[in-house]
Residue, then its C-alpha position, 0 to 999 in steps of 0.5 A: m262927025e266923030e262926036i255925033r257917032s260917039f254920042i249915038e253909040e253911048e249907052d250910059g242912059v240905059t242904066t238910068v232908065e233901068i234903075i227908074l223902072v226897077l224903082l217904079v216896080l218896087i214902089a208899086l209892090v209896096a203900094l200893093f202889099k202895104d197892109q201886109l208889110i205893116k203887119v209883118v213889121k209890127s210883128i217883128l218889132n213886137k217880138v224884138s221888144s218882148q225879147s229885149n225885156a228878157i235880156 
């Protein structure tokens, strides 16, 4: 009986669900802003490569 009570009161599974929900939200945001993110990354990489030639 004590094992059943401890199983019901256990809350470890909640953190797994929360992590999955956060990951789903992040994936959705990346999917929505994919084109903008690609432009930003390309811009940053171009700046890094052009400034590294100056060194």
